C-alpha positions in Angstrom: 0.0 0.0 0.0 2.8 2.4 0.9 4.4 1.7 -2.5 1.3 2.7 -4.4 1.0 5.8 -2.3 4.6 6.6 -2.9 4.1 6.2 -6.7 1.1 8.3 -6.5 2.8 11.1 -4.6 6.0 11.1 -6.5 4.2 11.6 -9.9 2.4 14.6 -8.4 5.7 16.0 -7.2 7.5 15.5 -10.5 4.7 17.0 -12.5 5.1 20.2 -10.5 8.9 20.2 -11.1 9.5 19.0 -14.7 8.6 20.7 -18.0 5.7 19.0 -19.9 8.1 17.4 -22.3 10.4 16.0 -19.5 7.4 14.7 -17.5 6.3 13.0 -20.7 9.8 11.3 -20.9 9.5 10.3 -17.2 6.0 8.8 -17.9 7.6 6.7 -20.7 10.4 5.6 -18.4 8.0 4.6 -15.5 5.6 2.9 -18.0 8.5 0.9 -19.4 9.6 -0.4 -16.0 6.1 -1.1 -14.9 5.4 -3.2 -18.0 8.5 -5.3 -17.8 8.0 -5.8 -14.1 4.6 -7.4 -14.9 5.5 -9.1 -18.2 9.3 -9.7 -18.1 9.2 -13.3 -16.6 6.6 -14.4 -19.2 4.4 -15.8 -16.3 7.0 -18.2 -15.0 6.7 -16.7 -11.5 3.0 -17.8 -11.5 3.9 -21.3 -12.4 6.5 -21.2 -9.6 3.8 -20.2 -7.1 1.4 -22.9 -8.4 3.7 -25.8 -8.4 6.2 -25.1 -5.6 5.5 -26.0 -2.0 6.7 -24.4 1.3 7.8 -27.5 3.2 8.8 -25.5 6.3 10.0 -22.0 7.1 12.8 -21.1 4.7 12.5 -24.4 2.9 10.8 -24.6 -0.5 10.3 -27.6 -2.8 10.3 -26.7 -6.5 11.7 -27.9 -9.8 15.0 -26.8 -11.4 13.3 -26.2 -14.7 11.3 -23.3 -13.2 14.5 -21.6 -12.1 16.1 -22.1 -15.5 13.0 -20.8 -17.3 12.9 -17.7 -15.0 16.6 -17.0 -15.5 16.3 -17.3 -19.3 13.3 -15.0 -19.6 14.8 -12.5 -17.2 17.9 -12.2 -19.4 15.9 -12.3 -22.7 13.4 -9.6 -21.6 16.1 -7.3 -20.1 18.1 -7.4 -23.4 15.0 -7.2 -25.7 13.6 -4.4 -23.6 16.8 -2.4 -23.6 17.2 -2.7 -27.4 13.6 -1.7 -28.1 13.6 1.1 -25.6 16.7 2.7 -27.2 15.3 2.2 -30.6 11.8 3.7 -29.9 12.8 6.5 -27.5 16.0 8.0 -28.9 15.0 11.4 -27.2 15.6 9.8 -23.7 19.4 9.7 -23.3 20.0 7.0 -20.8 23.1 4.7 -20.8 22.1 1.4 -22.5 24.3 -0.7 -20.1 22.7 1.0 -17.1 19.3 0.4 -18.6 20.0 -3.2 -19.2 21.1 -3.9 -15.6 18.2 -2.0 -14.1 15.8 -3.9 -16.5 17.4 -7.1 -15.4 17.0 -6.2 -11.8 13.3 -5.3 -11.9 12.4 -8.3 -14.0 14.4 -10.6 -11.6 12.7 -8.9 -8.7 9.3 -10.3 -9.9 10.6 -13.9 -9.3 12.2 -13.0 -6.0 8.9 -11.5 -4.9 7.2 -14.8 -5.6 9.8 -16.7 -3.6 9.4 -14.4 -0.6 5.6 -14.6 -0.9 5.7 -18.4 -1.0 8.0 -18.4 2.0 5.4 -16.2 3.9 7.8 -13.2 4.0 5.0 -10.9 3.2 6.6 -7.7 4.5 9.9 -8.3 2.8 8.1 -9.2 -0.5 6.2 -6.0 -0.4 9.3 -4.0 0.4 11.1 -5.7 -2.6 8.2 -5.1 -5.0 7.8 -1.4 -4.0 11.4 -0.4 -3.2 11.9 1.7 -6.4 8.5 3.4 -5.9 9.4 4.3 -2.4 12.9 5.5 -3.5 11.2 7.6 -6.2 8.9 9.2 -3.6 11.8 10.2 -1.3 13.9 11.4 -4.2 11.1 13.4 -5.8 10.3 15.0 -2.4 14.0 16.1 -2.2 13.7 17.5 -5.8 10.6 19.4 -4.8 12.0 20.8 -1.5 15.3 21.9 -3.0 14.0 22.8 -6.4 16.2 20.4 -8.3 15.3 19.7 -11.9 18.1 17.3 -13.2 16.0 14.8 -15.0 18.7 12.3 -16.0 20.2 12.3 -12.5 16.7 11.3 -11.3 16.5 8.5 -13.8 20.0 7.2 -12.9 19.3 7.2 -9.1 16.0 5.4 -9.5 17.8 2.8 -11.7 20.6 2.4 -9.2 18.0 1.8 -6.5 16.5 -1.1 -8.6 19.9 -2.7 -9.0 21.0 -2.4 -5.4 17.7 -3.7 -4.1 17.7 -6.7 -6.4 21.3 -7.6 -5.5 20.5 -7.3 -1.7 17.4 -9.5 -1.9 19.0 -12.1 -4.2 21.8 -12.6 -1.7 19.3 -12.6 1.2 17.2 -15.5 -0.5 20.4 -17.4 -1.4 21.6 -17.3 2.1 18.2 -17.7 4.0 16.0 -20.0 1.8 16.8 -23.6 1.0 15.5 -25.1 -2.3 14.8 -28.8 -2.5 14.4 -29.9 -6.1 11.8 -32.5 -6.9 10.6 -34.3 -10.2 7.0 -34.4 -9.2 6.0 -32.5 -12.3 7.4 -33.5 -15.8 9.0 -30.8 -17.9 6.1 -31.2 -20.4 3.6 -30.2 -17.6 5.8 -27.2 -16.6 6.2 -26.0 -20.2 2.5 -26.4 -20.9 1.5 -24.5 -17.7 4.2 -21.9 -18.5 2.7 -21.4 -22.0 -0.8 -20.9 -20.7 0.3 -18.5 -17.9 2.4 -16.6 -20.5 -0.8 -16.2 -22.7 -2.7 -15.1 -19.6 -0.1 -12.6 -18.5 0.3 -11.3 -22.0 -3.4 -10.5 -22.3 -3.3 -9.0 -18.8 -0.3 -6.8 -19.7 -1.9 -5.7 -22.8 -5.1 -4.6 -21.0 -3.2 -2.7 -18.3 -0.8 -0.8 -20.5 -2.6 -0.7 -23.9 -4.2 2.8 -23.3 -0.7 4.3 -22.4 1.0 2.7 -25.5 -1.8 3.8 -27.8 -1.9 7.3 -26.5 1.9 7.6 -26.5 1.9 6.4 -30.2 -0.8 8.8 -31.3 0.1 11.9 -29.4 3.1 14.0 -28.3 5.1 13.3 -25.2 3.5 16.3 -23.5 -0.1 15.0 -24.2 1.0 11.5 -23.1 2.4 13.0 -19.9 -0.9 14.6 -19.1 -2.8 11.4 -19.7 -0.3 9.4 -17.6 -0.7 11.9 -14.8 -4.5 11.7 -14.9 -4.2 7.9 -14.9 -1.9 7.8 -12.0 -4.0 10.4 -10.0 -7.3 8.7 -10.5 -6.3 5.0 -10.8 -3.6 4.7 -8.2 -6.1 4.6 -5.2 -8.0 1.8 -7.0 -4.6 0.1 -7.6 -3.9 0.1 -3.9 -7.1 -1.8 -3.2 -6.5 -4.1 -6.1 -3.1 -5.0 -4.7 -4.7 -5.8 -1.4 -7.3 -8.0 -3.0 -4.8 -9.8 -5.2 -2.4 -10.4 -2.3 -4.9 -11.4 0.5 -8.0 -12.8 -1.3 -5.9 -15.2 -3.6 -4.8 -17.1 -0.4 -8.3 -17.0 1.1 -10.0 -18.3 -2.1 -7.5 -21.2 -2.3 -8.9 -22.8 0.8 -12.3 -21.2 1.3 -14.3 -20.5 -1.9 -18.1 -20.4 -1.6 -19.9 -19.1 -4.6 -22.7 -17.3 -2.6 -20.1 -15.5 -0.4 -18.0 -14.6 -3.5 -21.1 -13.0 -5.2 -21.7 -10.9 -2.0 -18.1 -9.9 -2.0 -18.3 -8.7 -5.6 -21.3 -6.5 -4.7 -19.3 -5.0 -1.8 -16.4 -4.3 -4.1 -18.6 -2.5 -6.6 -20.2 -0.3 -3.9 -16.8 0.4 -2.4 -15.4 1.4 -5.9 -18.3 3.8 -6.5 -17.8 5.5 -3.0 -14.1 5.8 -3.8 -14.8 7.4 -7.1 -17.1 10.0 -5.4 -14.4 10.6 -2.8 -11.8 11.2 -5.4 -14.1 13.7 -7.2 -14.5 15.6 -3.9 -10.8 15.6 -3.2 -10.1 16.9 -6.7 -12.6 19.7 -6.3 -10.9 20.8 -3.0 -7.5 20.6 -4.6 -8.5 22.9 -7.4 -10.6 25.2 -5.1 -7.6 25.8 -2.8 -5.1 25.8 -5.7 -2.9 23.1 -4.1 -2.0 21.7 -7.5 -1.6 23.7 -10.7 -2.8 20.9 -13.1 -6.1 22.0 -14.8 -8.3 19.0 -14.0 -11.4 21.0 -15.3 -10.1 20.6 -18.8 -10.3 16.8 -18.6 -13.7 16.1 -17.1 -14.8 13.5 -19.6 -11.4 11.7 -19.3 -11.6 11.8 -15.5 -15.2 10.3 -15.5 -14.0 7.4 -17.8 -10.9 6.8 -15.7 -13.1 6.5 -12.5 -15.3 4.0 -14.3 -12.1 2.1 -15.4 -11.0 2.0 -11.7 -14.3 0.5 -10.6 -14.3 -2.1 -13.4 -10.6 -2.9 -12.6 -11.5 -3.4 -8.9 -14.2 -5.7 -9.9 -12.0 -7.6 -12.3 -9.2 -8.0 -9.7 -11.7 -9.6 -7.4 -12.7 -12.1 -10.1 -9.0 -12.7 -11.0 -8.1 -13.6 -7.4 -10.8 -16.3 -7.3 -10.0 -17.4 -10.8 -6.2 -17.8 -10.2 -6.9 -19.6 -6.9 -9.3 -22.2 -8.3 -8.8 -22.5 -12.1 -7.8 -25.7 -13.7 -5.5 -25.9 -16.7 -8.4 -26.7 -18.9 -10.4 -23.6 -17.7 -7.3 -21.5 -18.0 -6.8 -22.7 -21.6 -10.4 -21.8 -22.5 -10.2 -18.4 -20.8 -6.9 -17.6 -22.5 -8.4 -18.3 -26.0 -11.4 -16.2 -25.5 -9.7 -13.3 -23.7 -6.8 -13.1 -26.2 -9.2 -13.1 -29.2 -11.4 -10.4 -27.7 -8.5 -8.3 -26.4 -6.5 -8.4 -29.6 -9.6 -7.6 -31.8 -10.7 -4.6 -29.6 -7.2 -3.2 -29.2 -6.3 -3.6 -32.9 -9.4 -1.7 -33.8 -8.6 0.9 -31.2 -5.0 1.2 -32.4 -5.9 1.6 -36.1 -9.2 3.5 -36.1 -9.6 5.3 -32.8 -7.9 8.8 -32.3 -9.9 10.2 -29.3 -8.4 9.6 -25.8 -12.0 9.2 -24.5 -12.8 6.4 -26.9 -9.5 4.7 -26.3 -10.4 4.6 -22.6 -13.9 3.4 -23.3 -12.6 0.4 -25.3 -10.2 -0.4 -22.5 -13.1 -0.5 -20.0 -15.0 -2.9 -22.4 -12.0 -5.2 -22.5 -11.7 -5.2 -18.7 -15.4 -5.9 -18.3 -15.5 -8.7 -20.8 -12.4 -10.3 -19.3 -13.9 -10.4 -15.9 -17.2 -11.8 -17.2 -15.4 -14.6 -19.1 -13.2 -15.6 -16.1 -16.2 -15.6 -13.7 -18.5 -17.6 -15.9 -15.8 -20.2 -16.8 -14.9 -20.5 -13.1 -18.7 -21.1 -12.2 -18.9 -23.7 -15.0 -15.8 -25.5 -13.7 -17.1 -25.6 -10.1 -20.4 -26.9 -11.3 -18.8 -29.7 -13.2 -16.6 -30.6 -10.2 -19.7 -31.1 -8.1 
């Protein structure tokens, strides 16, 4: 939660400090690292969580193949991400070697996060996951207080934080946690599961980041920076609750899933989302009334309303996903992947080619989120019905 709040506050601080163009560059930088953190392991961390067993405190039973897969995808994603970033964003002058190692660190942190989570080191796992966001908060606060504006120094320090934290936690895990390797699962089973989780995480990553990529492609860095700022301002509070649901409810649903209780839970989530949206509107009004922030929110009313709807739908979708990930079978996962990928690709391709309005881009993303949650929920219900 503190990580999401740190991310939220640091973006507000940097928007006040940087020029519109430089804030657009920062938005691209943050989007890149957020994307590779989610996608860089190609879903192997989910397979690790699914097929590894904590035998005792600081002792985990797993398969060597999973560690090799994670290492391969970490290196592959870091190298590919660095090459593509330098090719697409020549305007952002960051050292490629530094970019590679920071990319490697944040992707590797995804797997280390899963190890700590499985070992019940919940506080440490959250600190690892959010260390660069917390670092960005303190650094942006220093920039704001002392009126610093060195953009590339900011990027380099954040990158260094990623690298140092990854190395620290890597050595901590190597020293503290013992891995016992088993052959309970065949490589074929592991590769098949990895493939399906890769498809699932690909569609999930597309939905989360598609609006940013499309807006960045169709508009200037300045316009993208404004959209990124609005997305951060109005979606970050929802993301905090999403993280809580994903982290806590997944464990709960694994051992205690009752359809009737789950349906009640979804209704509560929707109500809470609506109340949160109303609260954010009130806070925004007060911020503008007392001129606490210079950003002209009143020029973006339609986008703000759509972002709030996005937040509510994402909150609902995260609740469904927590249950789905906890209870789904490979067969159900295969069906959901096929349907979700087809729908997601078709809608996003249409949006990328034919849609130019930021409002309509956001509407299409809402539709994708909603359809994704409906598909997962219905397939899960069908699976549970068959199992009975």
